[in-house]
C-alpha positions in Angstrom: 28.7 -8.6 5.5 26.2 -10.1 3.2 26.0 -8.7 -0.4 22.5 -7.8 -1.5 21.4 -8.2 -5.1 20.6 -5.1 -7.0 17.5 -5.4 -9.1 17.0 -3.0 -12.0 13.8 -1.7 -13.4 14.5 -0.4 -17.0 12.3 2.3 -18.4 12.7 3.3 -22.0 11.3 6.7 -22.9 11.1 7.7 -26.5 9.2 10.9 -25.9 9.9 12.7 -22.6 6.2 13.8 -22.5 5.4 10.2 -21.6 6.9 10.9 -18.2 4.4 13.5 -17.3 0.7 13.3 -16.4 -1.5 14.6 -19.2 -3.4 16.9 -16.8 -0.5 18.2 -14.7 3.1 18.4 -16.1 4.5 18.5 -12.6 3.2 15.1 -11.8 4.4 11.6 -12.9 2.3 9.8 -15.4 0.1 7.3 -13.6 0.9 4.7 -16.4 4.6 5.1 -15.6 4.0 4.9 -11.9 1.9 1.7 -12.3 4.6 0.3 -14.6 7.3 0.9 -12.1 5.3 -0.6 -9.2 4.3 -3.7 -11.3 7.9 -4.3 -12.3 9.0 -4.1 -8.7 6.6 -7.0 -7.8 8.9 -9.5 -9.3 11.8 -8.7 -7.0 12.2 -9.8 -3.3 11.4 -7.0 -0.9 14.8 -7.4 1.0 16.9 -6.7 -2.1 18.0 -3.3 -3.4 16.1 -1.7 -6.2 17.4 0.6 -8.9 15.4 2.5 -11.6 17.3 3.0 -14.9 15.6 5.5 -17.2 16.8 5.4 -20.8 15.8 8.4 -23.0 16.3 9.2 -26.6 16.3 12.9 -25.8 18.8 14.6 -23.7 17.6 15.8 -20.3 19.2 18.6 -18.4 19.9 18.4 -14.6 16.8 20.3 -13.8 14.6 17.9 -15.7 16.3 14.9 -14.2 15.8 16.2 -10.7 12.2 17.0 -11.4 11.6 13.5 -12.7 13.3 12.0 -9.6 11.1 14.2 -7.4 8.0 13.2 -9.3 8.7 9.5 -8.9 9.4 9.9 -5.2 6.2 12.0 -4.8 4.1 9.5 -6.7 5.1 6.6 -4.4 5.1 8.9 -1.3 1.5 9.8 -1.9 0.7 6.0 -2.1 2.4 5.6 1.2 0.4 8.4 2.7 -2.8 6.9 1.4 -1.9 3.5 2.9 -1.2 5.2 6.3 -4.5 7.0 6.2 -6.2 3.6 5.5 -4.4 2.2 8.6 -5.7 5.0 10.7 -9.3 4.4 9.8 -9.0 0.7 9.7 -7.6 0.6 13.3 -10.6 2.7 14.4 -12.9 0.2 12.6 -11.2 -2.8 14.3 -11.6 -1.2 17.8 -15.3 -0.5 17.2 -16.0 -3.9 15.8 -14.2 -5.7 18.7 -16.0 -3.7 21.3 -19.3 -4.2 19.6 -18.6 -8.0 19.4 -17.8 -8.1 23.2 -20.9 -6.1 24.0 -23.1 -8.4 21.9 -21.7 -11.5 23.5 -22.2 -9.9 26.9 -25.9 -9.1 26.0 -26.3 -12.6 24.7 -25.3 -14.0 28.1 -27.9 -11.8 29.9 -30.7 -12.5 27.3 -29.9 -16.2 27.7 -30.5 -16.0 31.5 -34.1 -14.8 30.7 -34.5 -18.1 28.8 -35.0 -16.5 25.4 -32.8 -18.9 23.6 -33.2 -17.7 20.0 -32.4 -14.1 20.6 -29.4 -14.9 22.8 -28.0 -17.1 20.1 -28.5 -14.4 17.4 -26.6 -11.9 19.6 -23.9 -14.5 20.3 -23.4 -15.3 16.6 -23.3 -11.6 15.6 -20.8 -10.9 18.4 -18.5 -13.6 17.3 -18.8 -12.6 13.6 -17.8 -9.0 14.6 -14.8 -10.3 16.5 -13.8 -12.7 13.7 -13.9 -9.8 11.3 -11.3 -8.0 13.4 -9.0 -11.1 13.4 -9.5 -11.8 9.7 -8.6 -8.2 9.0 -5.4 -8.4 11.1 -4.3 -11.8 9.7 -5.2 -11.5 6.0 -5.8 -7.9 4.9 -3.2 -6.1 6.9 -0.4 -8.4 6.0 -1.0 -7.6 2.3 -1.1 -3.9 3.0 2.1 -4.0 5.2 3.9 -5.8 2.4 2.7 -3.2 -0.1 3.8 -0.4 2.2 7.3 -1.9 2.5 7.5 -2.1 -1.3 6.3 1.5 -1.7 8.9 2.6 0.8 11.6 0.7 -1.1 10.5 2.5 -4.3 10.7 5.9 -2.7 14.3 5.2 -1.5 15.6 3.5 -4.6 18.3 5.0 -6.7 17.3 6.5 -10.0 19.8 6.7 -12.9 19.5 8.2 -16.4 21.0 7.0 -19.6 20.9 8.7 -23.0 
């Protein structure tokens, strides 16, 4: 069995209020959430991840569990947002692909009427629509899928506390 490296994200908290959102004390601070995500970018996606929170103040078990839940909820919401994006993006890809096919088909029939310019415009617009779908699949979605894997890794990572 292959040993996986364990990468550690260290968080040093001087004031436990820094953990909480300014507008809702039951939500994780967006600054902290962004910090955790940005720190995870330096680590390979296939290696384990661990969050180590060092505080100057003592936290009871209830506060620790709340912080762990807030971290998981923060990244869980990002996962949900990404999945909603996929849902609407898939619909957009289907519509663009069908539109591209229809425009290429129309271009063929307009070309038989000997209206060269209009048939070429329909043909170009049709191919651009189809290319947009392939570009989205090849470039945009690969980045989003990589981000989704990283977010899932952050939701599942182990979280430890040190005083």
